[in-house]
Each structure stands twice: as C-alpha cells, then as structure tokens.
C-alpha positions as CSV (number, residue, x, y, z in Angstrom):
1,M,0.0,0.0,0.0
2,I,1.2,3.5,-0.8
3,I,0.3,6.5,1.3
4,Q,1.1,9.6,-0.7
5,C,1.4,12.3,2.0
6,T,1.4,16.1,1.9
7,K,4.6,17.7,3.2
8,K,2.8,18.6,6.4
9,L,1.9,15.0,7.2
10,L,5.4,13.7,6.2
11,D,6.9,16.2,8.6
12,Q,4.5,15.0,11.4
13,L,5.3,11.4,10.7
14,K,9.0,12.2,10.7
15,K,9.5,10.0,7.6
16,N,11.5,10.5,4.5
17,P,9.4,10.0,1.4
18,E,10.3,6.9,-0.6
19,T,10.3,6.7,-4.3
20,V,8.0,3.8,-5.3
21,N,7.0,2.0,-8.4
22,E,3.5,2.2,-9.6
23,E,1.1,0.5,-7.2
24,K,-2.4,-0.7,-7.9
25,P,-4.7,2.3,-7.6
26,L,-7.0,0.4,-5.2
27,T,-4.2,0.2,-2.6
28,S,-2.9,3.7,-3.2
29,W,-4.1,6.6,-1.1
30,H,-3.5,10.3,-0.7
31,A,-3.3,11.6,2.8
32,N,-3.4,15.1,4.4
33,L,-3.1,16.4,8.0
34,I,-5.6,19.0,9.1
35,I,-6.7,20.5,12.4
36,V,-10.3,20.1,13.3
37,N,-11.6,21.3,16.7
38,R,-7.9,21.8,17.8
39,R,-7.2,18.1,17.1
40,K,-4.9,16.6,14.5
41,T,-6.9,14.8,11.8
42,V,-5.7,12.7,9.0
43,V,-7.8,12.3,5.9
44,L,-7.1,9.4,3.5
45,V,-8.6,9.4,0.0
46,N,-8.4,6.3,-2.3
47,D,-6.8,7.1,-5.6
48,K,-9.1,4.8,-7.6
49,N,-12.5,5.6,-6.3
50,R,-12.2,8.6,-3.8
51,Y,-13.3,6.6,-0.8
52,V,-12.5,8.5,2.4
53,I,-11.1,7.3,5.7
54,V,-10.8,9.7,8.6
55,L,-8.6,9.5,11.7
56,H,-9.3,12.2,14.3
57,G,-7.6,13.2,17.6
58,L,-4.2,11.7,16.8
59,K,-1.4,12.2,19.3
60,A,2.4,12.0,18.8
61,K,2.5,8.3,19.9
62,D,-0.2,7.5,17.3
63,F,2.0,8.9,14.5
64,K,4.8,6.4,15.5
65,N,2.6,3.4,14.7
66,M,0.6,4.9,11.8
67,D,0.7,1.7,9.7
68,E,-1.4,-0.3,12.2
69,I,-3.7,2.6,12.8
70,I,-4.4,3.0,9.1
71,L,-5.0,-0.7,8.5
72,Q,-7.3,-0.9,11.6
73,S,-9.2,2.2,10.4
74,I,-9.8,0.6,7.0
75,R,-10.9,-2.6,8.7
76,N,-13.4,-0.7,11.1
77,T,-14.9,1.3,8.2
78,F,-15.4,-1.7,6.0
79,E,-17.0,-3.6,8.9
80,Q,-19.4,-0.7,9.3
81,E,-20.2,-1.0,5.6
82,Y,-21.1,-4.7,6.3
83,I,-18.4,-5.9,3.9
84,N,-17.6,-9.6,4.1
85,N,-14.8,-10.3,6.6
86,D,-13.0,-12.5,4.1
87,V,-12.9,-9.6,1.6
88,I,-11.6,-7.3,4.3
89,E,-8.8,-9.7,5.3
90,Q,-7.9,-10.2,1.7
91,F,-7.6,-6.4,1.2
92,I,-5.7,-5.9,4.4
93,D,-3.3,-8.7,3.6
94,S,-2.6,-7.2,0.1
95,A,-1.8,-3.9,1.8
96,K,0.4,-5.0,4.7
97,N,3.5,-3.3,3.5
98,I,2.9,0.5,3.7
99,T,5.2,2.9,2.1
100,Y,5.0,6.7,2.4
101,S,5.8,8.9,-0.5
102,K,5.1,12.4,-1.8
103,T,1.9,13.3,-3.5
104,K,1.7,12.2,-7.1
105,N,-0.3,14.7,-9.1
106,R,-2.4,17.9,-8.8
107,T,-5.7,16.2,-9.7
108,L,-5.5,13.7,-6.9
109,V,-4.3,16.4,-4.4
110,S,-7.3,18.6,-5.3
111,R,-9.6,15.6,-4.8
112,M,-8.1,15.0,-1.4
113,N,-8.4,18.7,-0.5
114,K,-12.1,18.7,-1.5
115,A,-12.6,15.7,0.9
116,C,-10.9,17.7,3.6
117,E,-13.0,20.7,2.9
118,T,-16.2,18.6,3.0
119,L,-15.2,17.1,6.4
120,Y,-15.8,20.5,8.0
121,F,-19.5,20.3,7.1
122,F,-19.9,17.1,9.0
123,E,-17.6,17.7,12.0
124,E,-20.4,17.1,14.4
125,L,-20.1,13.4,13.5
126,L,-16.6,13.2,14.8
127,D,-16.2,11.1,17.9
128,N,-13.6,12.6,20.3
129,D,-13.4,9.3,22.3
130,T,-11.6,7.4,19.5
131,I,-9.3,8.1,16.6
132,Y,-11.2,5.7,14.3
133,Q,-14.1,7.5,12.6
134,P,-16.1,5.1,10.6
135,A,-19.3,7.1,10.8
136,I,-17.9,10.3,9.2
137,S,-15.8,8.2,6.8
138,R,-19.0,6.5,5.5
139,K,-20.8,9.8,5.3
140,L,-18.0,11.5,3.3
141,S,-17.9,8.5,0.9
142,R,-21.6,8.8,0.2
143,N,-21.3,12.3,-1.2
144,L,-21.7,12.7,-4.9
145,V,-18.4,13.6,-6.7
146,G,-17.5,14.5,-10.2
147,D,-15.0,12.7,-12.3
148,G,-14.1,15.8,-14.4
149,K,-16.0,14.7,-17.5
150,K,-19.5,16.0,-16.6
151,D,-20.2,12.6,-14.9
152,Y,-20.8,12.0,-11.3
153,F,-20.6,8.9,-9.0
154,Y,-20.7,7.9,-5.3
155,P,-17.3,6.8,-4.0
156,N,-18.7,4.1,-1.8
157,Q,-20.5,2.4,-4.7
158,E,-17.2,2.5,-6.7
159,M,-15.3,1.0,-3.8
160,Y,-17.9,-1.8,-3.6
161,K,-17.3,-2.6,-7.4
162,D,-13.6,-2.4,-7.0
163,L,-13.5,-4.7,-4.0
164,E,-15.8,-7.2,-5.7
165,E,-13.5,-7.2,-8.7
166,F,-10.4,-7.4,-6.4
167,A,-11.8,-10.3,-4.3
168,G,-13.8,-12.2,-7.0
169,I,-16.5,-13.0,-4.5
170,P,-19.6,-11.1,-3.2
171,I,-18.5,-8.5,-0.8
172,F,-21.6,-8.0,1.3
173,Q,-22.5,-10.0,4.4
174,T,-25.9,-9.9,6.1
175,K,-26.1,-8.3,9.5
176,L,-26.9,-10.8,12.2
C-alpha cells in the first residue's frame, strides 16, 4: 500500500518520502493532515474511487505506529459497511507493507483537498473518544463527486465494485 502524503503529514510522521514503483490504484491513497476542533486529523482518499477514511484526535505516539492505525481504520470502516470479513482480510493482507511517498499529481491532491473541505461540514459526526471515525468516513464517501468529465458517482459504490473485482466474491454479508 502506498500512502502519498502532503509535506505537512510527512513532517509530522518524521519519515522521508520513498520513491516507489506504480502501485495498484486500489491500494494507493493520498493523505493530508488538518486540524479540526484543535485536534490533529488525517484524511485518506483512495486514488481509484475517492473513498474517504478519517482519523481524528491523533497524538504524537499515534504517528509512530501509523501503519497499524491506518489498517485498523480501514478494517473498522469496511466492517461498518457490512463488507464480508474474508474480503476485508484479503484487502488488508494485500496492503500490509505500507510505504510513504510524496503526492503524485495535482488532480489527486485537489480531490483530497475537496474531501478535507467537506469534512468541516460534518464535523459534528466526529467522535472525540476514539481516533477511528467510521461514521464520518462513510458519510463523506456517500457524497456525490464529479469525475471531471461531466459525470458523477458515489465513492462508496465505486469502492464496492472495485472490492468485488479485487476479491472475486460477493463483498456484502448480512447483518446478524
């Protein structure tokens, strides 16, 4: 998995950006660090389908083990979407090795910035008791977004299609 970070986030992580070969867009994310309600918040946006993952209230110790936090956040959000556990594990296993690099292009950076901007409209959904924010992540991923060609889509529906194509099995499980 590649996390393409803004300079501000790379400085906070205290990591040097690595040069990486092209990764599958499904396991490639852009990330930004913003301050919401005086708390550090990381917004991750998937490069392929613009699905959003939010981490809120991060402390210095959290930035030291960011790999585990990102993977757990993806797992929590997908579980809230009622995605099949086998599909979640398959996705997490394919993304175990996380590398941090610089942002790739302006289009993806602007899409990430738009997600950060939209986050402020839903900040009342942020839960200050935990850094994992599946509720607001799901809400942001259900906002209609444009693809730049006068066409619009929902990031969550695109993520469902991409995960089904990735796993090759039905992704939804029924809630018990």
